[in-house]
mmCIF file of the N, C-alpha and C atoms, coordinates in Angstrom:
data_MODEL
# 
_entry.id   MODEL 
# 
loop_
_atom_site.group_PDB 
_atom_site.id 
_atom_site.type_symbol 
_atom_site.label_atom_id 
_atom_site.label_alt_id 
_atom_site.label_comp_id 
_atom_site.label_asym_id 
_atom_site.label_entity_id 
_atom_site.label_seq_id 
_atom_site.pdbx_PDB_ins_code 
_atom_site.Cartn_x 
_atom_site.Cartn_y 
_atom_site.Cartn_z 
_atom_site.occupancy 
_atom_site.B_iso_or_equiv 
_atom_site.pdbx_formal_charge 
_atom_site.auth_seq_id 
_atom_site.auth_comp_id 
_atom_site.auth_asym_id 
_atom_site.auth_atom_id 
_atom_site.pdbx_PDB_model_num 
ATOM 1   N N  . UNK A 1 1  ? -63.162 -48.967 0.677  1.00 0.00 ? 1  UNK A N  1 
ATOM 2   C CA . UNK A 1 1  ? -64.391 -49.423 1.300  1.00 0.00 ? 1  UNK A CA 1 
ATOM 3   C C  . UNK A 1 1  ? -65.090 -50.386 0.349  1.00 0.00 ? 1  UNK A C  1 
ATOM 4   N N  . UNK A 1 2  ? -65.657 -51.443 0.907  1.00 0.00 ? 2  UNK A N  1 
ATOM 5   C CA . UNK A 1 2  ? -66.342 -52.422 0.075  1.00 0.00 ? 2  UNK A CA 1 
ATOM 6   C C  . UNK A 1 2  ? -67.657 -51.885 -0.461 1.00 0.00 ? 2  UNK A C  1 
ATOM 7   N N  . UNK A 1 3  ? -67.982 -52.313 -1.664 1.00 0.00 ? 3  UNK A N  1 
ATOM 8   C CA . UNK A 1 3  ? -69.241 -51.866 -2.259 1.00 0.00 ? 3  UNK A CA 1 
ATOM 9   C C  . UNK A 1 3  ? -70.299 -52.945 -2.272 1.00 0.00 ? 3  UNK A C  1 
ATOM 10  N N  . UNK A 1 4  ? -69.928 -54.211 -2.221 1.00 0.00 ? 4  UNK A N  1 
ATOM 11  C CA . UNK A 1 4  ? -70.893 -55.301 -2.203 1.00 0.00 ? 4  UNK A CA 1 
ATOM 12  C C  . UNK A 1 4  ? -71.443 -55.457 -0.778 1.00 0.00 ? 4  UNK A C  1 
ATOM 13  N N  . UNK A 1 5  ? -72.744 -55.153 -0.560 1.00 0.00 ? 5  UNK A N  1 
ATOM 14  C CA . UNK A 1 5  ? -73.302 -55.215 0.791  1.00 0.00 ? 5  UNK A CA 1 
ATOM 15  C C  . UNK A 1 5  ? -73.182 -56.581 1.453  1.00 0.00 ? 5  UNK A C  1 
ATOM 16  N N  . UNK A 1 6  ? -73.297 -57.662 0.675  1.00 0.00 ? 6  UNK A N  1 
ATOM 17  C CA . UNK A 1 6  ? -73.196 -59.010 1.248  1.00 0.00 ? 6  UNK A CA 1 
ATOM 18  C C  . UNK A 1 6  ? -71.783 -59.261 1.773  1.00 0.00 ? 6  UNK A C  1 
ATOM 19  N N  . UNK A 1 7  ? -70.781 -58.894 0.989  1.00 0.00 ? 7  UNK A N  1 
ATOM 20  C CA . UNK A 1 7  ? -69.397 -59.064 1.430  1.00 0.00 ? 7  UNK A CA 1 
ATOM 21  C C  . UNK A 1 7  ? -69.113 -58.179 2.630  1.00 0.00 ? 7  UNK A C  1 
ATOM 22  N N  . UNK A 1 8  ? -69.574 -56.944 2.590  1.00 0.00 ? 8  UNK A N  1 
ATOM 23  C CA . UNK A 1 8  ? -69.324 -56.006 3.686  1.00 0.00 ? 8  UNK A CA 1 
ATOM 24  C C  . UNK A 1 8  ? -69.936 -56.530 4.971  1.00 0.00 ? 8  UNK A C  1 
ATOM 25  N N  . UNK A 1 9  ? -71.170 -57.053 4.894  1.00 0.00 ? 9  UNK A N  1 
ATOM 26  C CA . UNK A 1 9  ? -71.832 -57.586 6.088  1.00 0.00 ? 9  UNK A CA 1 
ATOM 27  C C  . UNK A 1 9  ? -71.059 -58.785 6.622  1.00 0.00 ? 9  UNK A C  1 
ATOM 28  N N  . UNK A 1 10 ? -70.659 -59.685 5.727  1.00 0.00 ? 10 UNK A N  1 
ATOM 29  C CA . UNK A 1 10 ? -69.924 -60.880 6.141  1.00 0.00 ? 10 UNK A CA 1 
ATOM 30  C C  . UNK A 1 10 ? -68.608 -60.506 6.833  1.00 0.00 ? 10 UNK A C  1 
ATOM 31  N N  . UNK A 1 11 ? -67.883 -59.577 6.260  1.00 0.00 ? 11 UNK A N  1 
ATOM 32  C CA . UNK A 1 11 ? -66.594 -59.164 6.820  1.00 0.00 ? 11 UNK A CA 1 
ATOM 33  C C  . UNK A 1 11 ? -66.785 -58.480 8.168  1.00 0.00 ? 11 UNK A C  1 
ATOM 34  N N  . UNK A 1 12 ? -67.810 -57.667 8.289  1.00 0.00 ? 12 UNK A N  1 
ATOM 35  C CA . UNK A 1 12 ? -68.091 -56.996 9.564  1.00 0.00 ? 12 UNK A CA 1 
ATOM 36  C C  . UNK A 1 12 ? -68.392 -58.032 10.648 1.00 0.00 ? 12 UNK A C  1 
ATOM 37  N N  . UNK A 1 13 ? -69.191 -59.021 10.318 1.00 0.00 ? 13 UNK A N  1 
ATOM 38  C CA . UNK A 1 13 ? -69.527 -60.087 11.267 1.00 0.00 ? 13 UNK A CA 1 
ATOM 39  C C  . UNK A 1 13 ? -68.263 -60.875 11.624 1.00 0.00 ? 13 UNK A C  1 
ATOM 40  N N  . UNK A 1 14 ? -67.462 -61.215 10.614 1.00 0.00 ? 14 UNK A N  1 
ATOM 41  C CA . UNK A 1 14 ? -66.211 -61.961 10.786 1.00 0.00 ? 14 UNK A CA 1 
ATOM 42  C C  . UNK A 1 14 ? -65.298 -61.199 11.735 1.00 0.00 ? 14 UNK A C  1 
ATOM 43  N N  . UNK A 1 15 ? -65.209 -59.875 11.550 1.00 0.00 ? 15 UNK A N  1 
ATOM 44  C CA . UNK A 1 15 ? -64.361 -59.039 12.408 1.00 0.00 ? 15 UNK A CA 1 
ATOM 45  C C  . UNK A 1 15 ? -64.848 -59.045 13.844 1.00 0.00 ? 15 UNK A C  1 
ATOM 46  N N  . UNK A 1 16 ? -66.149 -58.913 14.040 1.00 0.00 ? 16 UNK A N  1 
ATOM 47  C CA . UNK A 1 16 ? -66.713 -58.867 15.388 1.00 0.00 ? 16 UNK A CA 1 
ATOM 48  C C  . UNK A 1 16 ? -66.442 -60.169 16.131 1.00 0.00 ? 16 UNK A C  1 
ATOM 49  N N  . UNK A 1 17 ? -66.656 -61.294 15.487 1.00 0.00 ? 17 UNK A N  1 
ATOM 50  C CA . UNK A 1 17 ? -66.435 -62.595 16.117 1.00 0.00 ? 17 UNK A CA 1 
ATOM 51  C C  . UNK A 1 17 ? -64.981 -62.729 16.543 1.00 0.00 ? 17 UNK A C  1 
ATOM 52  N N  . UNK A 1 18 ? -64.052 -62.165 15.774 1.00 0.00 ? 18 UNK A N  1 
ATOM 53  C CA . UNK A 1 18 ? -62.616 -62.309 16.040 1.00 0.00 ? 18 UNK A CA 1 
ATOM 54  C C  . UNK A 1 18 ? -62.030 -61.136 16.817 1.00 0.00 ? 18 UNK A C  1 
ATOM 55  N N  . UNK A 1 19 ? -62.876 -60.255 17.313 1.00 0.00 ? 19 UNK A N  1 
ATOM 56  C CA . UNK A 1 19 ? -62.431 -59.084 18.064 1.00 0.00 ? 19 UNK A CA 1 
ATOM 57  C C  . UNK A 1 19 ? -61.312 -58.332 17.316 1.00 0.00 ? 19 UNK A C  1 
ATOM 58  N N  . UNK A 1 20 ? -61.608 -58.063 16.055 1.00 0.00 ? 20 UNK A N  1 
ATOM 59  C CA . UNK A 1 20 ? -60.672 -57.429 15.144 1.00 0.00 ? 20 UNK A CA 1 
ATOM 60  C C  . UNK A 1 20 ? -61.348 -56.219 14.506 1.00 0.00 ? 20 UNK A C  1 
ATOM 61  N N  . UNK A 1 21 ? -60.629 -55.142 14.357 1.00 0.00 ? 21 UNK A N  1 
ATOM 62  C CA . UNK A 1 21 ? -61.174 -53.956 13.723 1.00 0.00 ? 21 UNK A CA 1 
ATOM 63  C C  . UNK A 1 21 ? -61.662 -54.297 12.313 1.00 0.00 ? 21 UNK A C  1 
ATOM 64  N N  . UNK A 1 22 ? -62.755 -53.660 11.946 1.00 0.00 ? 22 UNK A N  1 
ATOM 65  C CA . UNK A 1 22 ? -63.323 -53.898 10.615 1.00 0.00 ? 22 UNK A CA 1 
ATOM 66  C C  . UNK A 1 22 ? -62.318 -53.569 9.509  1.00 0.00 ? 22 UNK A C  1 
ATOM 67  N N  . UNK A 1 23 ? -61.545 -52.508 9.695  1.00 0.00 ? 23 UNK A N  1 
ATOM 68  C CA . UNK A 1 23 ? -60.549 -52.132 8.680  1.00 0.00 ? 23 UNK A CA 1 
ATOM 69  C C  . UNK A 1 23 ? -59.510 -53.235 8.482  1.00 0.00 ? 23 UNK A C  1 
ATOM 70  N N  . UNK A 1 24 ? -59.106 -53.874 9.579  1.00 0.00 ? 24 UNK A N  1 
ATOM 71  C CA . UNK A 1 24 ? -58.143 -54.969 9.469  1.00 0.00 ? 24 UNK A CA 1 
ATOM 72  C C  . UNK A 1 24 ? -58.798 -56.157 8.775  1.00 0.00 ? 24 UNK A C  1 
ATOM 73  N N  . UNK A 1 25 ? -60.021 -56.477 9.146  1.00 0.00 ? 25 UNK A N  1 
ATOM 74  C CA . UNK A 1 25 ? -60.736 -57.586 8.507  1.00 0.00 ? 25 UNK A CA 1 
ATOM 75  C C  . UNK A 1 25 ? -60.893 -57.332 7.006  1.00 0.00 ? 25 UNK A C  1 
ATOM 76  N N  . UNK A 1 26 ? -61.288 -56.109 6.629  1.00 0.00 ? 26 UNK A N  1 
ATOM 77  C CA . UNK A 1 26 ? -61.410 -55.772 5.210  1.00 0.00 ? 26 UNK A CA 1 
ATOM 78  C C  . UNK A 1 26 ? -60.093 -55.952 4.488  1.00 0.00 ? 26 UNK A C  1 
ATOM 79  N N  . UNK A 1 27 ? -59.011 -55.497 5.102  1.00 0.00 ? 27 UNK A N  1 
ATOM 80  C CA . UNK A 1 27 ? -57.691 -55.606 4.487  1.00 0.00 ? 27 UNK A CA 1 
ATOM 81  C C  . UNK A 1 27 ? -57.275 -57.069 4.358  1.00 0.00 ? 27 UNK A C  1 
ATOM 82  N N  . UNK A 1 28 ? -57.560 -57.861 5.372  1.00 0.00 ? 28 UNK A N  1 
ATOM 83  C CA . UNK A 1 28 ? -57.239 -59.296 5.323  1.00 0.00 ? 28 UNK A CA 1 
ATOM 84  C C  . UNK A 1 28 ? -57.945 -59.938 4.136  1.00 0.00 ? 28 UNK A C  1 
ATOM 85  N N  . UNK A 1 29 ? -59.244 -59.655 3.977  1.00 0.00 ? 29 UNK A N  1 
ATOM 86  C CA . UNK A 1 29 ? -59.991 -60.264 2.883  1.00 0.00 ? 29 UNK A CA 1 
ATOM 87  C C  . UNK A 1 29 ? -59.512 -59.750 1.531  1.00 0.00 ? 29 UNK A C  1 
ATOM 88  N N  . UNK A 1 30 ? -59.111 -58.503 1.450  1.00 0.00 ? 30 UNK A N  1 
ATOM 89  C CA . UNK A 1 30 ? -58.598 -57.982 0.194  1.00 0.00 ? 30 UNK A CA 1 
ATOM 90  C C  . UNK A 1 30 ? -57.293 -58.685 -0.186 1.00 0.00 ? 30 UNK A C  1 
ATOM 91  N N  . UNK A 1 31 ? -56.387 -58.821 0.785  1.00 0.00 ? 31 UNK A N  1 
ATOM 92  C CA . UNK A 1 31 ? -55.112 -59.491 0.539  1.00 0.00 ? 31 UNK A CA 1 
ATOM 93  C C  . UNK A 1 31 ? -55.354 -60.960 0.174  1.00 0.00 ? 31 UNK A C  1 
ATOM 94  N N  . UNK A 1 32 ? -56.347 -61.583 0.805  1.00 0.00 ? 32 UNK A N  1 
ATOM 95  C CA . UNK A 1 32 ? -56.673 -62.983 0.539  1.00 0.00 ? 32 UNK A CA 1 
ATOM 96  C C  . UNK A 1 32 ? -57.553 -63.174 -0.685 1.00 0.00 ? 32 UNK A C  1 
ATOM 97  N N  . UNK A 1 33 ? -57.892 -62.079 -1.348 1.00 0.00 ? 33 UNK A N  1 
ATOM 98  C CA . UNK A 1 33 ? -58.773 -62.109 -2.526 1.00 0.00 ? 33 UNK A CA 1 
ATOM 99  C C  . UNK A 1 33 ? -60.089 -62.842 -2.202 1.00 0.00 ? 33 UNK A C  1 
ATOM 100 N N  . UNK A 1 34 ? -60.590 -62.582 -0.996 1.00 0.00 ? 34 UNK A N  1 
ATOM 101 C CA . UNK A 1 34 ? -61.889 -63.097 -0.494 1.00 0.00 ? 34 UNK A CA 1 
ATOM 102 C C  . UNK A 1 34 ? -61.920 -64.605 -0.339 1.00 0.00 ? 34 UNK A C  1 
ATOM 103 N N  . UNK A 1 35 ? -60.754 -65.245 -0.251 1.00 0.00 ? 35 UNK A N  1 
ATOM 104 C CA . UNK A 1 35 ? -60.667 -66.673 0.050  1.00 0.00 ? 35 UNK A CA 1 
ATOM 105 C C  . UNK A 1 35 ? -60.715 -66.808 1.576  1.00 0.00 ? 35 UNK A C  1 
ATOM 106 N N  . UNK A 1 36 ? -61.796 -67.361 2.112  1.00 0.00 ? 36 UNK A N  1 
ATOM 107 C CA . UNK A 1 36 ? -61.974 -67.376 3.569  1.00 0.00 ? 36 UNK A CA 1 
ATOM 108 C C  . UNK A 1 36 ? -60.915 -68.198 4.280  1.00 0.00 ? 36 UNK A C  1 
ATOM 109 N N  . UNK A 1 37 ? -60.476 -69.319 3.716  1.00 0.00 ? 37 UNK A N  1 
ATOM 110 C CA . UNK A 1 37 ? -59.426 -70.126 4.356  1.00 0.00 ? 37 UNK A CA 1 
ATOM 111 C C  . UNK A 1 37 ? -58.116 -69.348 4.422  1.00 0.00 ? 37 UNK A C  1 
ATOM 112 N N  . UNK A 1 38 ? -57.777 -68.652 3.356  1.00 0.00 ? 38 UNK A N  1 
ATOM 113 C CA . UNK A 1 38 ? -56.565 -67.855 3.345  1.00 0.00 ? 38 UNK A CA 1 
ATOM 114 C C  . UNK A 1 38 ? -56.708 -66.690 4.307  1.00 0.00 ? 38 UNK A C  1 
ATOM 115 N N  . UNK A 1 39 ? -57.888 -66.070 4.359  1.00 0.00 ? 39 UNK A N  1 
ATOM 116 C CA . UNK A 1 39 ? -58.131 -64.975 5.289  1.00 0.00 ? 39 UNK A CA 1 
ATOM 117 C C  . UNK A 1 39 ? -57.928 -65.446 6.736  1.00 0.00 ? 39 UNK A C  1 
ATOM 118 N N  . UNK A 1 40 ? -58.426 -66.609 7.041  1.00 0.00 ? 40 UNK A N  1 
ATOM 119 C CA . UNK A 1 40 ? -58.259 -67.156 8.395  1.00 0.00 ? 40 UNK A CA 1 
ATOM 120 C C  . UNK A 1 40 ? -56.777 -67.371 8.727  1.00 0.00 ? 40 UNK A C  1 
ATOM 121 N N  . UNK A 1 41 ? -56.038 -67.880 7.745  1.00 0.00 ? 41 UNK A N  1 
ATOM 122 C CA . UNK A 1 41 ? -54.600 -68.120 7.950  1.00 0.00 ? 41 UNK A CA 1 
ATOM 123 C C  . UNK A 1 41 ? -53.861 -66.792 8.175  1.00 0.00 ? 41 UNK A C  1 
ATOM 124 N N  . UNK A 1 42 ? -54.213 -65.767 7.420  1.00 0.00 ? 42 UNK A N  1 
ATOM 125 C CA . UNK A 1 42 ? -53.595 -64.448 7.590  1.00 0.00 ? 42 UNK A CA 1 
ATOM 126 C C  . UNK A 1 42 ? -53.934 -63.896 8.957  1.00 0.00 ? 42 UNK A C  1 
ATOM 127 N N  . UNK A 1 43 ? -55.208 -64.019 9.362  1.00 0.00 ? 43 UNK A N  1 
ATOM 128 C CA . UNK A 1 43 ? -55.631 -63.508 10.678 1.00 0.00 ? 43 UNK A CA 1 
ATOM 129 C C  . UNK A 1 43 ? -54.849 -64.187 11.780 1.00 0.00 ? 43 UNK A C  1 
ATOM 130 N N  . UNK A 1 44 ? -54.618 -65.490 11.677 1.00 0.00 ? 44 UNK A N  1 
ATOM 131 C CA . UNK A 1 44 ? -53.890 -66.233 12.693 1.00 0.00 ? 44 UNK A CA 1 
ATOM 132 C C  . UNK A 1 44 ? -52.428 -65.756 12.835 1.00 0.00 ? 44 UNK A C  1 
ATOM 133 N N  . UNK A 1 45 ? -51.867 -65.195 11.773 1.00 0.00 ? 45 UNK A N  1 
ATOM 134 C CA . UNK A 1 45 ? -50.489 -64.677 11.806 1.00 0.00 ? 45 UNK A CA 1 
ATOM 135 C C  . UNK A 1 45 ? -50.380 -63.457 12.732 1.00 0.00 ? 45 UNK A C  1 
ATOM 136 N N  . UNK A 1 46 ? -51.441 -62.698 12.849 1.00 0.00 ? 46 UNK A N  1 
ATOM 137 C CA . UNK A 1 46 ? -51.529 -61.515 13.710 1.00 0.00 ? 46 UNK A CA 1 
ATOM 138 C C  . UNK A 1 46 ? -50.366 -60.541 13.554 1.00 0.00 ? 46 UNK A C  1 
ATOM 139 N N  . UNK A 1 47 ? -50.267 -59.939 12.396 1.00 0.00 ? 47 UNK A N  1 
ATOM 140 C CA . UNK A 1 47 ? -49.246 -58.928 12.241 1.00 0.00 ? 47 UNK A CA 1 
ATOM 141 C C  . UNK A 1 47 ? -48.706 -58.752 10.835 1.00 0.00 ? 47 UNK A C  1 
ATOM 142 N N  . UNK A 1 48 ? -49.433 -59.177 9.841  1.00 0.00 ? 48 UNK A N  1 
ATOM 143 C CA . UNK A 1 48 ? -49.021 -59.051 8.470  1.00 0.00 ? 48 UNK A CA 1 
ATOM 144 C C  . UNK A 1 48 ? -48.900 -57.570 8.086  1.00 0.00 ? 48 UNK A C  1 
ATOM 145 N N  . UNK A 1 49 ? -47.699 -57.125 7.716  1.00 0.00 ? 49 UNK A N  1 
ATOM 146 C CA . UNK A 1 49 ? -47.471 -55.708 7.416  1.00 0.00 ? 49 UNK A CA 1 
ATOM 147 C C  . UNK A 1 49 ? -48.288 -55.200 6.231  1.00 0.00 ? 49 UNK A C  1 
ATOM 148 N N  . UNK A 1 50 ? -48.466 -56.020 5.196  1.00 0.00 ? 50 UNK A N  1 
ATOM 149 C CA . UNK A 1 50 ? -49.281 -55.602 4.060  1.00 0.00 ? 50 UNK A CA 1 
ATOM 150 C C  . UNK A 1 50 ? -50.717 -55.314 4.514  1.00 0.00 ? 50 UNK A C  1 
ATOM 151 N N  . UNK A 1 51 ? -51.252 -56.180 5.346  1.00 0.00 ? 51 UNK A N  1 
ATOM 152 C CA . UNK A 1 51 ? -52.604 -56.001 5.858  1.00 0.00 ? 51 UNK A CA 1 
ATOM 153 C C  . UNK A 1 51 ? -52.673 -54.747 6.718  1.00 0.00 ? 51 UNK A C  1 
ATOM 154 N N  . UNK A 1 52 ? -51.716 -54.550 7.598  1.00 0.00 ? 52 UNK A N  1 
ATOM 155 C CA . UNK A 1 52 ? -51.766 -53.387 8.503  1.00 0.00 ? 52 UNK A CA 1 
ATOM 156 C C  . UNK A 1 52 ? -51.649 -52.087 7.740  1.00 0.00 ? 52 UNK A C  1 
ATOM 157 N N  . UNK A 1 53 ? -50.782 -52.018 6.749  1.00 0.00 ? 53 UNK A N  1 
ATOM 158 C CA . UNK A 1 53 ? -50.650 -50.800 5.961  1.00 0.00 ? 53 UNK A CA 1 
ATOM 159 C C  . UNK A 1 53 ? -51.961 -50.493 5.237  1.00 0.00 ? 53 UNK A C  1 
ATOM 160 N N  . UNK A 1 54 ? -52.571 -51.510 4.663  1.00 0.00 ? 54 UNK A N  1 
ATOM 161 C CA . UNK A 1 54 ? -53.853 -51.342 3.957  1.00 0.00 ? 54 UNK A CA 1 
ATOM 162 C C  . UNK A 1 54 ? -54.948 -50.941 4.929  1.00 0.00 ? 54 UNK A C  1 
ATOM 163 N N  . UNK A 1 55 ? -54.987 -51.556 6.093  1.00 0.00 ? 55 UNK A N  1 
ATOM 164 C CA . UNK A 1 55 ? -56.005 -51.254 7.091  1.00 0.00 ? 55 UNK A CA 1 
ATOM 165 C C  . UNK A 1 55 ? -55.902 -49.807 7.564  1.00 0.00 ? 55 UNK A C  1 
ATOM 166 N N  . UNK A 1 56 ? -54.711 -49.336 7.878  1.00 0.00 ? 56 UNK A N  1 
ATOM 167 C CA . UNK A 1 56 ? -54.561 -47.966 8.347  1.00 0.00 ? 56 UNK A CA 1 
ATOM 168 C C  . UNK A 1 56 ? -54.830 -46.950 7.233  1.00 0.00 ? 56 UNK A C  1 
ATOM 169 N N  . UNK A 1 57 ? -54.661 -47.378 5.973  1.00 0.00 ? 57 UNK A N  1 
ATOM 170 C CA . UNK A 1 57 ? -54.996 -46.473 4.858  1.00 0.00 ? 57 UNK A CA 1 
ATOM 171 C C  . UNK A 1 57 ? -56.510 -46.271 4.762  1.00 0.00 ? 57 UNK A C  1 
ATOM 172 N N  . UNK A 1 58 ? -57.296 -47.150 5.373  1.00 0.00 ? 58 UNK A N  1 
ATOM 173 C CA . UNK A 1 58 ? -58.751 -47.076 5.331  1.00 0.00 ? 58 UNK A CA 1 
ATOM 174 C C  . UNK A 1 58 ? -59.348 -46.178 6.416  1.00 0.00 ? 58 UNK A C  1 
ATOM 175 N N  . UNK A 1 59 ? -58.516 -45.681 7.327  1.00 0.00 ? 59 UNK A N  1 
ATOM 176 C CA . UNK A 1 59 ? -59.050 -44.962 8.475  1.00 0.00 ? 59 UNK A CA 1 
ATOM 177 C C  . UNK A 1 59 ? -58.091 -43.844 8.931  1.00 0.00 ? 59 UNK A C  1 
ATOM 178 N N  . UNK A 1 60 ? -58.625 -42.932 9.684  1.00 0.00 ? 60 UNK A N  1 
ATOM 179 C CA . UNK A 1 60 ? -57.801 -41.893 10.307 1.00 0.00 ? 60 UNK A CA 1 
ATOM 180 C C  . UNK A 1 60 ? -57.416 -42.303 11.727 1.00 0.00 ? 60 UNK A C  1 
ATOM 181 N N  . UNK A 1 61 ? -57.990 -43.394 12.229 1.00 0.00 ? 61 UNK A N  1 
ATOM 182 C CA . UNK A 1 61 ? -57.692 -43.852 13.588 1.00 0.00 ? 61 UNK A CA 1 
ATOM 183 C C  . UNK A 1 61 ? -56.215 -44.190 13.735 1.00 0.00 ? 61 UNK A C  1 
ATOM 184 N N  . UNK A 1 62 ? -55.683 -43.950 14.915 1.00 0.00 ? 62 UNK A N  1 
ATOM 185 C CA . UNK A 1 62 ? -54.287 -44.275 15.182 1.00 0.00 ? 62 UNK A CA 1 
ATOM 186 C C  . UNK A 1 62 ? -54.106 -45.613 15.863 1.00 0.00 ? 62 UNK A C  1 
ATOM 187 N N  . UNK A 1 63 ? -55.231 -46.249 16.245 1.00 0.00 ? 63 UNK A N  1 
ATOM 188 C CA . UNK A 1 63 ? -55.198 -47.546 16.925 1.00 0.00 ? 63 UNK A CA 1 
ATOM 189 C C  . UNK A 1 63 ? -56.282 -48.443 16.335 1.00 0.00 ? 63 UNK A C  1 
ATOM 190 N N  . UNK A 1 64 ? -55.895 -49.664 15.999 1.00 0.00 ? 64 UNK A N  1 
ATOM 191 C CA . UNK A 1 64 ? -56.829 -50.701 15.552 1.00 0.00 ? 64 UNK A CA 1 
ATOM 192 C C  . UNK A 1 64 ? -56.598 -51.942 16.408 1.00 0.00 ? 64 UNK A C  1 
ATOM 193 N N  . UNK A 1 65 ? -57.509 -52.916 16.325 1.00 0.00 ? 65 UNK A N  1 
ATOM 194 C CA . UNK A 1 65 ? -57.323 -54.143 17.098 1.00 0.00 ? 65 UNK A CA 1 
ATOM 195 C C  . UNK A 1 65 ? -57.273 -55.358 16.171 1.00 0.00 ? 65 UNK A C  1 
ATOM 196 N N  . UNK A 1 66 ? -56.434 -56.292 16.564 1.00 0.00 ? 66 UNK A N  1 
ATOM 197 C CA . UNK A 1 66 ? -56.293 -57.561 15.861 1.00 0.00 ? 66 UNK A CA 1 
ATOM 198 C C  . UNK A 1 66 ? -56.353 -58.636 16.936 1.00 0.00 ? 66 UNK A C  1 
ATOM 199 N N  . UNK A 1 67 ? -57.427 -59.411 16.953 1.00 0.00 ? 67 UNK A N  1 
ATOM 200 C CA . UNK A 1 67 ? -57.639 -60.438 17.975 1.00 0.00 ? 67 UNK A CA 1 
ATOM 201 C C  . UNK A 1 67 ? -57.565 -59.819 19.371 1.00 0.00 ? 67 UNK A C  1 
ATOM 202 N N  . UNK A 1 68 ? -58.218 -58.682 19.536 1.00 0.00 ? 68 UNK A N  1 
ATOM 203 C CA . UNK A 1 68 ? -58.280 -57.953 20.794 1.00 0.00 ? 68 UNK A CA 1 
ATOM 204 C C  . UNK A 1 68 ? -56.913 -57.425 21.246 1.00 0.00 ? 68 UNK A C  1 
ATOM 205 N N  . UNK A 1 69 ? -55.956 -57.360 20.357 1.00 0.00 ? 69 UNK A N  1 
ATOM 206 C CA . UNK A 1 69 ? -54.631 -56.782 20.651 1.00 0.00 ? 69 UNK A CA 1 
ATOM 207 C C  . UNK A 1 69 ? -54.515 -55.443 19.943 1.00 0.00 ? 69 UNK A C  1 
ATOM 208 N N  . UNK A 1 70 ? -54.011 -54.453 20.651 1.00 0.00 ? 70 UNK A N  1 
ATOM 209 C CA . UNK A 1 70 ? -53.903 -53.105 20.127 1.00 0.00 ? 70 UNK A CA 1 
ATOM 210 C C  . UNK A 1 70 ? -52.740 -52.998 19.133 1.00 0.00 ? 70 UNK A C  1 
ATOM 211 N N  . UNK A 1 71 ? -53.036 -52.429 17.974 1.00 0.00 ? 71 UNK A N  1 
ATOM 212 C CA . UNK A 1 71 ? -52.006 -52.151 16.963 1.00 0.00 ? 71 UNK A CA 1 
ATOM 213 C C  . UNK A 1 71 ? -52.013 -50.636 16.756 1.00 0.00 ? 71 UNK A C  1 
ATOM 214 N N  . UNK A 1 72 ? -50.871 -49.995 16.942 1.00 0.00 ? 72 UNK A N  1 
ATOM 215 C CA . UNK A 1 72 ? -50.768 -48.567 16.780 1.00 0.00 ? 72 UNK A CA 1 
ATOM 216 C C  . UNK A 1 72 ? -50.185 -48.230 15.412 1.00 0.00 ? 72 UNK A C  1 
ATOM 217 N N  . UNK A 1 73 ? -50.755 -47.204 14.786 1.00 0.00 ? 73 UNK A N  1 
ATOM 218 C CA . UNK A 1 73 ? -50.308 -46.750 13.462 1.00 0.00 ? 73 UNK A CA 1 
ATOM 219 C C  . UNK A 1 73 ? -48.794 -46.481 13.461 1.00 0.00 ? 73 UNK A C  1 
ATOM 220 N N  . UNK A 1 74 ? -48.289 -45.865 14.492 1.00 0.00 ? 74 UNK A N  1 
ATOM 221 C CA . UNK A 1 74 ? -46.856 -45.495 14.528 1.00 0.00 ? 74 UNK A CA 1 
ATOM 222 C C  . UNK A 1 74 ? -45.927 -46.698 14.513 1.00 0.00 ? 74 UNK A C  1 
ATOM 223 N N  . UNK A 1 75 ? -46.466 -47.887 14.830 1.00 0.00 ? 75 UNK A N  1 
ATOM 224 C CA . UNK A 1 75 ? -45.641 -49.111 14.854 1.00 0.00 ? 75 UNK A CA 1 
ATOM 225 C C  . UNK A 1 75 ? -45.722 -49.904 13.542 1.00 0.00 ? 75 UNK A C  1 
ATOM 226 N N  . UNK A 1 76 ? -46.453 -49.338 12.577 1.00 0.00 ? 76 UNK A N  1 
ATOM 227 C CA . UNK A 1 76 ? -46.606 -50.061 11.291 1.00 0.00 ? 76 UNK A CA 1 
ATOM 228 C C  . UNK A 1 76 ? -45.623 -49.503 10.288 1.00 0.00 ? 76 UNK A C  1 
# 
């Protein structure tokens, strides 16, 4: 979980605009080392396994969304 409130707010807003689960957005930014251009490129790929593994490690949920598409834990 992010500790910097400014980064956390930005990522939450970024996730909402892109219809993406916050956990996936957080994982994207972590993998991108908070480089927004790289984060956008990763998001456009829609299915990066490193991101998905990190995202599911952040939650107990079995389903997350990436660009309004359902991603199930069992498929990662």
